[in-house]
C-alpha positions, 0 to 999 in steps of 0.5 A: 045803838040809836041815836036822837038828836034835840031840837035846835042842836047843831053838829059838827065833829073831829075825826080822831087822829089816830085811825084803825083800819078797822075801826073810825072814833067819831066826835060828836059835839053838841052845842045850841050856839053853832050856827055855821055847820058844813051840811054836806060833811054833815050829812056824809057822816050821818051816812056813814053812822047809818053804815057803820052803827057798831063802829062809831064810838058817840059822846053828847057834849052840851 
């Protein structure tokens, strides 16, 4: 699964309230108007995304 992000789009995420031990689900919201982004959180999240590609569900909201 490859993920590409459009230009000028900021990323933030919501963790599901119920996380199973085997699977963590991250919901990505893509919005052009989002200005404040915690870069450390974003980098951590993308690092996890690369490690657990098969166990992550992505939803793009435009």
